[in-house]
C-alpha positions, 0 to 999 in steps of 0.5 A: 162324479163322486170320488169314492176313493177320496171319501174313504180317506176322509172318512178314516181321518175324521173317525181318528180325529174324533177318536171313535170307531166306525159303526159295526153291524152288530152295534147297528142292530142294537139302535133304540131310537132315531132322530133326523136333523134337517138343515139349511133348507133355504126354500124360495118360491121366487129365486132360481136355483144356483148355489142354493137350490132354493127353487128346488128346495120344496120339491126336496123337502117333500121328497124328504118327508115321504121318505122319512114317513116310511122309517118305522124307527124314526122318533122326531125330526129337528131343523137346525135353521135357515128354512128359507131365503126370505122370511117375509115372502110366505115361504116359511108357511110354505115350509111349515105346510110341508113339514106338517105332513111328517107323521112324528113330531118335529122341532125347529130353531131359527137361522139368520136367514129366518129374521125379518130384520135381515130383509133389504128394503124399508120396514114391513108395515104393522100387520106384515109377514108372521115372524117365524116363532109365530108361524112354528109355535107348537114346534119349539118357538112360542110367540115372542121367544124363540129359544126353548126346551121341551121333553119329546120322551121320557129320560130325554130333554131337548134345547133349542137356542135362538143364536141369531143377531139382527141384521147379519149372518154372525151369531151369538147367545145374549146374556138373558138366554144364558141365564135362562140356559143355565136355569134350564140345565140346572132343573133338568140334571140327570136327564140326557139333553140334545142342544139344537143351534144354527151357529156352530160352537166350535171351529169345524174348518181351519178357515173358521178362525179368519175373516168372514168365516169366523161368522160360522161360529158364536161370537161367544162359543167359548162361554156357551161351551163352558156353561154346557161343560158344567152339566154332565147330562149334556152330551150332544150339540147339533148345529147347521149354518156351515153347510158341510158334515163335521164332528168334534168332541171337546171335554166330552160333548160331541158337536155335530154340524150338519150339512144342507139339504139344498147345497152340496152335498144335499144330505140330512143327518141321522142320530140313532141311539144304541146302548151307550153310543150315538151313531152320527150319519148323513144320507143323501136327499132322494134326488141324485140329479139335483145332487149332480147339479149342486155339485156343479154349482158348488164349483161354479160358486166363487164365494168358495171356489176362490179359496181352494186350489185350481183343478182336480186337487181343489175339487178333491179338497172341496169334496173332503171339507163339505162331504165330512163323515158318513159315519161315526159311533160316539160314546155317550159315557158322559151322560148320567144315563141313556134311555130309548126314544121309542116311547116317544108320544106324538103331541 
């Protein structure tokens, strides 16, 4: 099912585009810490599996928790939004219960699917379903505010932004949050900083500049990027939403979009710090049979399939677009310093 020849070619293209070399064996042995990113889980206890493996998402997530708990090098986990399909169904609590099985800390930012005001139908009565900021308080969000910052390790600063807007799946960082972001970055100058978002801050596909695909990128992405570029401590922005794997470097900041665990390619992302370099790689979920089902369902999902040529040429193009790079080594020279994450303490 997987086209290894096409994957190798696409990997080489992405490596050249970002301008970095693949990780060598020697470099891999220098890793000082590991962060795992899970994105676009889209868990549902009621929907059937389709393009999104929503009914199977709980099984996928539990399997990932088991696997991640076996990694001795893991320092913490980040989740970049769209945890569920329906935030008012009780599914957010299910995701919370599963993630609580992790032996290391985890931090969450909201996705557009995680907003209660996106639900169809009449407004919920007072005392209705809990919101994501309440359910995941202590893991970044706090009641009443979805954007946050944490210092999960000495010399490391982590910022989670709320890029969602009411009623839709487009994204924006509003003026109040931009002011907070500027103040937070100012107070952490000199501290290596990772920024988490759901929506992307750069285009990862040519179609991101047209039609509904524009909603993958923040409507004020340029303003947010300009703010981040003022602070040399910001090196990496990790996002989701696009359901594909991609990497771009602009003005010294690496922008990474992480694939979905519950739609093809059904992968999660690893970020490993080694010296002055950051290795980005993606790994498959534990179930190969579900990956095959997800590939079949993606090819049958007209929303995406109609945009690509018919036949094998179109399938190869879909493969390249969604799989993206599997391993890249990116420099962290823009940062004022790089600190190992191995000293992380569990709160």
